[in-house]
C-alpha positions as CSV (number, residue, x, y, z in Angstrom):
1,M,0.0,0.0,0.0
2,K,2.8,2.4,0.9
3,A,4.5,1.7,-2.5
4,F,1.2,2.2,-4.3
5,L,0.6,5.6,-2.6
6,L,4.1,6.7,-3.4
7,F,3.6,5.8,-7.0
8,I,0.3,7.7,-7.1
9,S,2.0,10.7,-5.3
10,L,4.8,10.8,-7.9
11,I,2.2,10.9,-10.7
12,I,0.2,13.6,-9.1
13,L,3.1,15.9,-8.3
14,S,4.7,15.4,-11.7
15,R,1.5,17.0,-13.1
16,V,1.4,20.1,-10.9
17,H,1.6,23.0,-13.3
18,G,0.6,26.6,-13.3
19,L,1.6,27.5,-9.8
20,S,1.5,31.3,-9.5
21,Q,4.9,32.8,-9.4
22,N,3.6,35.2,-6.8
23,S,2.7,32.3,-4.4
24,P,5.3,32.0,-1.7
25,C,3.4,29.1,-0.1
26,G,2.6,26.0,-2.3
27,T,0.4,24.3,0.3
28,D,-3.0,25.1,-1.3
29,E,-1.8,24.3,-4.8
30,F,-0.6,20.8,-3.7
31,E,-3.9,20.1,-2.0
32,K,-6.0,21.2,-5.0
33,T,-3.9,19.2,-7.4
34,A,-3.9,16.1,-5.2
35,R,-7.7,16.2,-5.0
36,K,-8.0,15.9,-8.7
37,N,-7.3,12.1,-8.3
38,P,-10.6,10.6,-7.1
39,S,-9.1,7.9,-4.9
40,I,-6.7,10.3,-3.1
41,D,-9.5,12.9,-2.9
42,K,-11.6,10.4,-1.0
43,K,-8.9,9.6,1.5
44,V,-8.0,13.3,2.0
45,R,-11.7,14.2,2.7
46,E,-12.0,11.3,5.2
47,Y,-9.0,12.6,7.2
48,E,-10.1,16.2,6.9
49,K,-13.6,15.3,8.1
50,A,-12.1,13.6,11.2
51,F,-10.0,16.7,11.8
52,N,-13.0,19.0,11.5
53,N,-15.1,16.8,13.8
54,N,-12.3,17.2,16.4
55,V,-12.4,21.0,15.9
56,R,-16.1,21.0,16.8
57,E,-15.5,19.1,20.0
58,S,-15.2,22.4,21.9
59,V,-11.4,22.0,22.3
60,R,-11.0,25.4,24.0
61,G,-14.4,25.8,25.7
62,V,-16.3,26.9,22.5
63,N,-18.2,24.8,20.0
64,I,-16.9,26.4,16.8
65,G,-19.5,24.6,14.8
66,S,-22.2,26.6,16.6
67,Q,-20.6,29.9,15.4
68,V,-21.5,29.4,11.7
69,E,-24.6,31.6,11.6
70,G,-22.8,34.3,13.7
71,I,-19.9,34.2,11.2
72,K,-22.2,34.7,8.3
73,I,-23.9,37.7,9.8
74,F,-20.6,39.1,11.0
75,N,-19.0,38.9,7.6
76,Q,-22.2,40.1,5.8
77,K,-22.3,43.2,7.9
78,R,-18.6,43.9,7.1
79,K,-19.4,43.5,3.5
80,D,-22.5,45.6,3.4
81,S,-21.5,48.5,5.7
82,L,-19.7,51.2,3.7
83,S,-19.0,53.4,6.7
84,L,-15.5,53.4,8.2
85,F,-15.6,53.8,12.0
86,S,-12.8,53.9,14.4
87,L,-12.1,52.1,17.7
88,C,-14.4,53.6,20.2
89,G,-12.6,56.1,22.4
90,Y,-12.2,55.9,26.1
91,D,-15.0,58.4,27.0
92,N,-17.6,56.2,28.6
93,T,-19.1,56.5,32.2
94,Y,-18.1,54.1,34.9
95,K,-20.9,51.8,35.9
96,V,-19.7,48.9,38.1
97,T,-16.7,46.8,39.1
98,G,-16.6,43.0,39.4
99,A,-14.0,40.2,39.7
100,A,-13.3,38.0,36.7
101,P,-14.8,34.5,37.0
102,A,-12.2,32.0,38.1
103,I,-13.9,28.7,37.3
104,I,-14.8,27.6,33.7
105,G,-18.4,28.2,33.0
106,N,-18.8,30.8,35.7
107,T,-20.0,34.3,34.7
108,L,-19.8,37.9,35.9
109,T,-22.9,39.8,34.8
110,A,-23.6,43.5,34.8
111,N,-27.3,44.2,34.3
112,N,-28.6,47.3,32.6
113,I,-25.4,48.6,31.0
114,Y,-26.3,51.5,28.7
115,G,-24.5,52.7,25.7
116,G,-21.8,55.0,26.9
117,D,-21.2,53.0,30.2
118,F,-18.3,50.7,31.1
119,M,-17.7,47.9,33.5
120,R,-14.3,47.3,35.2
121,V,-13.3,43.7,35.5
122,T,-10.5,42.9,37.9
123,N,-7.9,40.1,37.9
124,M,-8.3,38.9,34.3
125,I,-5.6,36.2,34.0
126,A,-3.2,36.2,31.1
127,G,-3.7,33.2,28.8
128,R,-7.2,32.5,29.9
129,A,-10.1,33.1,27.5
130,Y,-13.2,35.0,28.4
131,R,-16.4,35.2,26.3
132,I,-17.6,38.8,26.7
133,S,-21.1,39.3,25.2
134,V,-24.3,41.2,25.2
135,C,-25.9,38.6,22.9
136,G,-29.7,38.2,23.5
137,N,-30.3,42.0,23.7
138,A,-31.8,42.4,20.2
139,T,-33.3,45.8,20.7
140,W,-30.2,47.8,19.7
141,D,-27.0,47.5,17.7
142,T,-24.1,47.2,20.2
143,Q,-20.4,47.2,20.1
144,I,-17.7,46.4,22.7
145,T,-14.3,47.9,23.2
146,I,-11.8,46.8,25.8
147,Y,-9.1,49.0,27.4
148,T,-6.6,48.3,30.1
149,A,-8.1,49.8,33.3
150,G,-8.0,53.6,33.3
151,G,-7.9,53.9,29.6
152,G,-4.3,53.1,29.0
153,T,-4.4,50.9,25.9
154,A,-7.2,49.7,23.7
155,V,-6.7,45.9,23.5
156,A,-9.8,44.5,21.8
157,H,-12.9,45.4,19.8
158,N,-15.9,43.8,18.2
159,D,-19.3,45.0,17.0
160,D,-20.9,41.8,15.8
161,Y,-21.2,38.0,16.1
162,C,-24.7,37.4,17.5
163,S,-26.7,39.3,14.8
164,S,-26.4,42.9,15.8
165,Q,-25.1,42.1,19.3
166,S,-21.4,42.2,20.3
167,E,-19.4,39.2,21.3
168,I,-15.6,38.7,21.6
169,Y,-13.4,35.9,22.9
170,F,-10.7,37.8,24.7
171,T,-7.4,36.3,25.8
172,P,-5.4,38.9,27.9
173,S,-1.7,39.1,27.1
174,G,-1.1,40.4,30.7
175,T,-2.8,39.7,34.0
176,G,-4.7,42.7,35.4
177,N,-7.8,44.9,35.3
178,Y,-9.7,45.8,32.2
179,D,-12.4,48.2,31.3
180,I,-15.2,46.9,29.0
181,L,-16.9,49.7,27.2
182,L,-20.4,49.3,25.7
183,D,-21.4,51.6,22.8
184,E,-24.1,51.8,20.2
185,Y,-22.9,51.2,16.6
186,N,-21.1,53.4,15.4
187,C,-19.6,54.5,18.7
188,G,-22.7,56.5,19.5
189,G,-24.7,56.7,22.7
190,T,-28.1,55.3,23.6
191,F,-29.1,56.2,27.1
192,F,-32.6,54.8,27.1
193,V,-32.0,51.1,26.2
194,S,-29.8,48.8,28.2
195,A,-28.1,45.4,27.8
196,N,-26.8,42.8,30.1
197,L,-23.0,42.5,29.8
198,V,-21.7,39.0,30.5
199,V,-18.1,37.9,31.1
200,E,-17.7,34.1,31.1
201,L,-14.5,32.1,31.6
202,V,-14.4,29.6,28.8
203,Y,-10.9,28.3,28.8
204,V,-7.9,27.8,31.1
205,P,-4.6,27.0,29.4
206,A,-4.0,23.2,28.9
207,P,-0.5,21.7,29.4
208,I,2.0,22.9,26.9
209,V,2.8,20.3,24.2
210,T,6.5,20.1,23.1
211,I,7.0,19.0,19.5
212,P,10.3,17.3,18.6
213,V,11.8,18.7,15.3
214,V,14.4,17.4,12.9
215,V,15.8,19.8,10.4
216,H,17.1,18.2,7.2
217,V,19.5,20.6,5.6
218,V,19.8,19.6,1.9
219,W,22.5,21.6,0.2
220,N,24.3,22.0,-3.1
221,T,26.4,25.1,-2.4
222,S,28.2,25.9,0.8
223,A,25.8,28.9,1.4
224,E,22.8,26.5,1.4
225,N,24.5,24.4,4.2
226,I,23.3,26.8,6.9
227,S,24.8,26.8,10.4
228,D,23.5,25.0,13.5
229,L,23.0,28.5,15.0
230,Q,20.8,29.6,12.1
231,V,18.7,26.5,12.5
232,Q,18.3,27.2,16.3
233,S,17.3,30.8,15.5
234,Q,14.3,29.4,13.6
235,I,13.3,27.1,16.5
236,N,13.5,30.1,18.8
237,V,11.1,32.0,16.5
238,L,8.6,29.1,16.5
239,N,8.7,29.0,20.3
240,Q,8.0,32.7,20.6
241,D,5.3,32.8,18.0
242,F,3.3,29.7,19.1
243,R,3.5,30.8,22.8
244,R,2.7,34.5,22.1
245,L,6.0,35.5,23.5
246,N,7.1,37.4,20.4
247,S,8.0,41.0,21.4
248,D,6.3,42.4,18.3
249,I,2.8,41.3,19.5
250,S,2.7,44.9,20.9
251,N,2.7,46.1,17.2
252,A,-0.6,44.3,16.5
253,P,-3.3,46.9,15.9
254,A,-5.3,47.4,19.0
255,A,-8.5,46.3,17.3
256,F,-6.9,42.8,16.8
257,R,-4.4,42.5,19.7
258,G,-7.1,41.3,22.1
259,W,-8.1,38.5,19.7
260,S,-4.5,37.0,19.8
261,S,-3.9,33.8,21.7
262,D,-1.1,31.5,23.1
263,A,-1.2,28.3,21.0
264,L,0.5,26.4,23.8
265,Y,2.9,24.6,21.5
266,Q,6.7,24.7,21.8
267,F,9.4,23.1,19.8
268,C,12.8,21.5,20.4
269,L,15.5,20.1,18.2
270,A,15.4,16.4,18.7
271,Q,17.9,14.9,21.1
272,Q,17.5,11.3,20.0
273,D,17.0,9.9,16.6
274,P,14.4,7.2,15.6
275,N,16.9,4.5,16.8
276,G,17.4,6.1,20.2
277,L,20.8,7.4,19.3
278,P,22.0,10.9,20.3
279,T,21.4,13.7,17.8
280,N,21.4,17.4,17.6
281,G,18.2,17.3,15.6
282,I,19.9,18.3,12.3
283,T,20.8,16.1,9.3
284,R,23.0,17.4,6.4
285,T,22.8,16.0,2.9
286,N,25.0,17.1,0.0
287,T,23.0,16.9,-3.2
288,N,23.7,17.5,-6.9
289,I,20.3,19.1,-7.4
290,T,20.8,22.9,-7.8
291,Q,17.2,23.8,-7.0
292,F,14.2,21.8,-5.9
293,D,11.2,22.7,-8.1
294,L,8.7,22.5,-5.3
295,P,5.9,21.4,-5.5
296,N,6.5,20.2,-9.1
297,D,8.6,17.3,-8.1
298,T,9.2,15.0,-5.1
299,S,12.9,14.7,-4.9
300,I,13.4,16.8,-1.7
301,W,11.6,14.0,0.3
302,F,13.7,11.0,-0.9
303,T,17.4,10.3,-0.4
304,A,17.5,8.2,-3.6
305,L,16.3,11.3,-5.6
306,G,18.9,13.7,-4.1
307,G,16.8,14.8,-1.0
308,K,16.5,13.3,2.4
309,N,14.1,10.6,3.7
310,S,11.9,11.8,6.6
311,W,12.2,10.5,10.2
312,D,9.2,8.9,11.8
313,R,6.4,11.4,11.2
314,N,4.5,10.1,14.3
315,R,7.4,11.2,16.5
316,Y,9.0,14.2,14.8
317,L,8.0,17.3,12.8
318,N,10.3,17.0,9.8
319,I,11.5,20.3,8.3
320,W,13.5,20.3,5.1
321,V,15.7,23.4,4.2
322,C,16.9,23.7,0.7
323,D,17.0,26.0,-2.3
324,L,13.5,26.6,-3.6
325,P,12.5,28.6,-6.7
326,G,11.0,31.5,-4.7
327,L,14.1,33.6,-4.0
328,P,15.3,35.9,-5.4
329,S,12.5,35.5,-8.0
330,P,8.9,35.6,-6.9
331,G,7.7,32.0,-6.3
332,V,7.4,29.2,-3.8
333,I,9.5,29.6,-0.6
334,G,7.7,27.0,1.5
335,I,5.1,24.4,1.9
336,G,3.4,22.9,5.0
337,F,1.3,19.7,4.9
338,F,-2.1,19.9,6.5
339,P,-2.7,17.0,9.0
340,W,-5.2,15.4,6.5
341,L,-2.6,15.6,3.7
342,G,0.2,14.3,5.8
343,A,-1.9,11.2,6.7
344,V,-2.4,10.4,3.0
345,F,1.2,11.4,1.9
346,P,3.3,10.2,4.9
347,D,6.6,10.4,3.1
348,F,6.1,14.1,2.4
349,D,4.6,15.1,5.8
350,G,6.2,18.1,7.4
351,V,7.4,21.5,6.2
352,V,9.8,22.6,3.5
353,S,11.5,26.0,3.6
354,D,13.9,28.0,1.3
355,Y,17.2,28.4,3.0
356,Q,16.9,32.2,2.5
357,A,13.6,32.3,4.4
358,F,14.7,30.2,7.4
359,G,15.9,31.6,10.7
360,T,16.8,35.2,11.5
361,F,20.4,35.7,10.3
362,G,23.0,34.0,8.1
363,T,21.3,33.4,4.7
364,A,17.9,34.8,5.9
365,T,17.0,37.5,3.4
366,A,14.6,40.4,3.9
367,P,11.6,40.7,3.8
368,V,11.4,37.0,5.0
369,N,14.3,37.2,7.4
370,L,12.4,37.0,10.7
371,G,11.4,33.3,10.6
372,R,7.8,33.9,9.9
373,N,7.8,31.8,6.8
374,S,8.2,28.7,8.9
375,T,5.7,29.9,11.5
376,H,3.2,30.2,8.6
377,E,4.1,26.7,7.2
378,V,3.9,25.1,10.7
379,G,0.5,26.7,11.0
380,H,-0.6,24.7,7.9
381,Y,1.0,21.6,9.5
382,L,-1.3,22.1,12.5
383,G,-4.4,22.6,10.4
384,L,-4.6,26.3,9.6
385,R,-5.6,27.6,6.2
386,H,-4.6,30.9,4.6
387,I,-6.5,33.7,6.2
388,W,-8.3,34.7,2.9
389,G,-9.6,31.2,2.3
390,D,-7.6,30.7,-1.0
391,E,-10.3,32.3,-3.1
392,S,-10.4,35.8,-4.6
393,A,-14.0,36.2,-3.4
394,C,-15.8,36.7,-0.2
395,A,-17.1,33.2,-0.3
396,G,-13.6,31.9,0.6
397,S,-13.1,30.9,4.2
398,D,-10.4,29.7,6.5
399,S,-13.0,28.1,8.8
400,V,-12.0,30.4,11.6
401,P,-14.7,32.7,13.0
402,D,-12.5,35.5,14.5
403,T,-10.4,36.2,11.4
404,P,-12.2,38.9,9.3
405,N,-13.3,37.9,5.9
406,Q,-10.8,38.8,3.3
407,T,-10.8,39.0,-0.5
408,V,-7.2,38.2,-1.4
409,R,-3.8,37.8,0.3
410,S,-2.0,40.8,1.7
411,S,1.6,41.6,0.8
412,G,4.4,44.0,1.7
413,V,3.8,46.4,4.7
414,P,0.1,47.4,4.8
415,S,-1.1,50.3,6.9
416,F,-3.9,49.9,9.4
417,P,-6.8,49.8,8.8
418,L,-6.6,47.9,5.5
419,T,-10.1,47.3,4.1
420,D,-11.3,45.4,1.0
421,A,-14.5,44.3,-0.6
422,C,-15.1,41.6,2.0
423,S,-14.3,43.8,5.1
424,Q,-15.2,47.3,4.1
425,N,-15.4,48.8,7.6
426,Y,-13.1,49.1,10.6
427,P,-10.9,47.3,11.5
428,G,-10.7,45.7,8.0
429,V,-8.6,42.6,7.2
430,M,-6.1,41.1,9.7
431,F,-3.0,41.5,7.5
432,N,-0.8,41.0,10.6
433,N,-1.9,37.4,11.0
434,Y,0.8,34.7,10.5
435,M,-1.4,33.0,7.9
436,D,-1.4,36.0,5.6
437,Y,1.4,36.9,3.1
438,S,2.5,40.2,4.5
439,D,6.2,40.7,5.1
440,D,7.8,39.1,8.2
441,A,8.1,42.4,10.0
442,I,4.3,42.8,9.9
443,K,3.1,39.3,10.9
444,N,2.7,38.9,14.7
445,M,-0.3,36.9,15.9
446,F,-2.6,33.9,15.8
447,T,-6.2,34.3,17.0
448,Y,-8.1,32.5,19.7
449,F,-10.1,30.4,17.2
450,Q,-7.0,29.6,15.2
451,T,-5.3,28.2,18.3
452,S,-8.4,26.2,19.0
453,R,-8.3,24.8,15.5
454,T,-4.6,23.7,15.9
455,D,-5.6,21.8,19.0
456,A,-7.6,19.5,16.8
457,A,-4.4,18.3,15.2
458,I,-2.7,17.1,18.4
459,R,-5.0,17.2,21.4
460,N,-8.1,15.1,21.9
461,G,-6.8,12.2,19.8
462,G,-6.1,14.3,16.7
463,I,-4.2,13.1,13.7
464,R,-0.9,14.3,15.2
465,A,-1.6,13.2,18.8
466,S,1.4,10.9,18.9
467,L,3.7,14.0,18.8
468,A,2.5,14.9,22.3
469,T,4.0,11.7,23.8
470,S,7.1,11.4,21.6
471,N,10.4,11.0,23.4
472,G,12.3,12.8,20.7
473,C,13.1,15.7,23.0
474,V,14.4,13.4,25.7
475,P,18.2,13.0,25.8
476,S,19.4,9.6,24.5
477,T,20.5,7.1,27.1
478,V,22.7,5.2,24.6
479,G,25.8,6.3,26.6
480,M,24.5,4.3,29.6
481,N,23.5,1.3,27.6
482,Q,26.9,1.2,25.9
483,L,28.5,0.4,29.2
484,V,26.4,-2.7,29.4
485,L,26.7,-3.9,25.8
486,S,30.4,-3.1,25.4
487,N,31.2,-6.1,27.6
488,I,29.5,-8.6,25.4
489,V,30.0,-7.2,21.8
490,S,33.1,-7.0,19.7
491,V,33.7,-6.1,16.1
492,F,36.8,-7.3,14.1
493,P,38.8,-6.7,12.1
494,N,38.5,-3.0,12.2
495,P,39.5,-1.4,9.8
496,S,38.7,-4.0,7.2
497,K,38.2,-4.3,3.5
498,G,34.5,-4.5,4.0
499,I,33.9,-7.8,5.9
500,F,33.4,-7.4,9.6
501,Q,32.7,-10.0,12.3
502,L,30.3,-9.2,15.1
503,A,30.8,-11.5,18.0
504,G,29.6,-11.9,21.6
505,H,28.0,-14.2,24.1
506,D,25.0,-16.4,23.3
507,E,22.7,-13.6,24.5
508,L,23.7,-11.6,21.4
509,Q,21.3,-13.6,19.3
510,N,18.3,-11.7,17.7
511,F,19.9,-8.3,18.1
512,K,19.0,-5.6,15.5
513,I,21.9,-4.4,13.3
514,M,22.0,-1.2,11.3
515,V,25.0,0.5,9.6
516,T,24.9,4.1,8.6
517,D,27.4,6.2,6.6
518,I,29.0,9.4,7.9
519,V,26.0,11.6,7.0
520,G,23.5,9.2,8.7
521,E,22.2,7.4,5.6
522,K,21.3,3.7,6.2
523,V,23.4,1.3,4.1
524,L,22.6,-2.1,5.9
525,E,19.9,-3.4,8.2
526,T,19.7,-7.0,9.5
527,K,19.5,-9.2,12.6
528,T,21.9,-11.5,14.3
529,S,21.1,-15.2,14.1
530,T,23.9,-16.6,16.2
531,S,26.5,-15.3,18.7
532,K,28.7,-14.6,15.7
533,T,27.5,-12.7,12.6
534,E,29.3,-11.6,9.5
535,I,28.6,-8.0,8.2
536,D,29.3,-7.7,4.5
537,L,29.9,-4.1,3.4
538,S,32.2,-5.0,0.6
539,N,30.0,-3.1,-1.9
540,Q,30.5,0.2,0.0
541,P,33.3,2.7,-0.7
542,N,36.1,3.4,1.6
543,G,35.3,5.6,4.6
544,V,33.9,5.8,8.2
545,Y,30.7,4.1,9.0
546,F,28.7,3.5,12.2
547,L,27.5,0.2,13.4
548,H,24.3,0.3,15.6
549,V,23.4,-2.7,17.7
550,S,20.2,-2.7,19.7
551,S,17.8,-4.9,21.6
552,E,15.8,-4.8,24.8
553,K,19.1,-4.8,26.7
554,G,20.0,-1.4,25.2
555,S,21.8,0.1,22.2
556,L,25.4,0.4,21.2
557,A,27.1,2.4,18.4
558,K,30.6,1.6,17.2
559,K,32.7,3.4,14.5
560,I,34.0,1.1,11.8
561,I,36.3,1.8,8.9
562,I,36.4,0.4,5.4
563,N,39.9,0.6,3.9
564,K,40.3,-1.6,0.8
């Protein structure tokens, strides 16, 4: 079956044509093309359906499926309203103070809040999510604005979700007191009709999931063979962006900043490889391919074709770094596989990035020199679509309710507010979202419902759930096991002309044997049948190799040399 899927994959990808030269991300093109094959389309849809069902299981306290009608009304109003209004100013009248609810499902309610009043909510906790709503008060068109207490900074805003009533899922970036202002659309006052303002705690941060990463550097020129430090700089960016620890979150427009959320995912370079041996989480492969025509061919994913085979996709996020056609000419600089695509194409599963759009120094080149290309692609890997829905019409959707509807991708360095045919009034489109195409310096946030959607990939038994329990970030214990096995295993002669004898006690029977070359490529795999086993490497060229012996008793790695 695996060979069959690979054969079909090769056929599909060999037929990918017409990719826009202005498309830095090839994810959507890969998916669209793959789905032209009926049998693969069926499998992709089955996995995507399972993913979407997991999204609707109220992963972060909210049933996203129940938001559909609210999304339609919200987006329709953005489309129909031609007026451009600003964030409501801090000019309301104090009404009441209350403590933020501390238990999920508990609420703080202020009855009879009139337009032009505000409620002060104390001790709102950073990272928790609060549903702030006047839904159910259908007599007047409301809007909500949130400021830090005393009117310091506007941090969130919304004027719709429940028909003409306001609702926002607010995740504070800092613990403290906040003033929730209620106004009539458009920032007007209505002093004769009131609403009940409800603050409900809907989510308390779950445990952080650490995802092991292996970075496959596939290089032709020395410049493409990026340094370990440059690789680590990209891991640092992923950790900042997916934990909302990036310093430039403060640059997010005030109307969007309160929608931002901590995704609760962090990343580490793997410390043990699939065989339990020590690693720094980086492989390096010298190739004769000068540029990988992604996604028009599959070679980056296969050692035999000049790329690099993936590590176990169930235990590692595989990231390939190579020369792609996107830089310096406009074109693809990355691709990230959706969970449902990775399940159908396991050999391709992961992320690919151009070496000039990876990390924050070295070969990283402006305007993609802040690591946000990989943040974007890992967003795809965790189930997020492009923010504009990959269609140049308002019907396109990223299936996320708190990202404003958007006509087409953004680019460059837009000025706030940026409006278009789908979001014609304030605050316009969220061009600073990681899943848009703006320059790295502009992108700085995921939203609450985007982070909820990523949970469906890993939490609650998602397609990538095994990553949460992977031991890839745990230091290898091979050093300890070697002390045990070194007393019962010997290899001779060493060096040899290619024939080695592996000998030991009777308990050496049924050990697994693997030999890799100097760059980690597997050249032999077998098992011992007796206490003495011959290892034939006579077909291999001169050089240094590594012999890996493993069993339930532990693992052992020995350097062997072929010198003919």
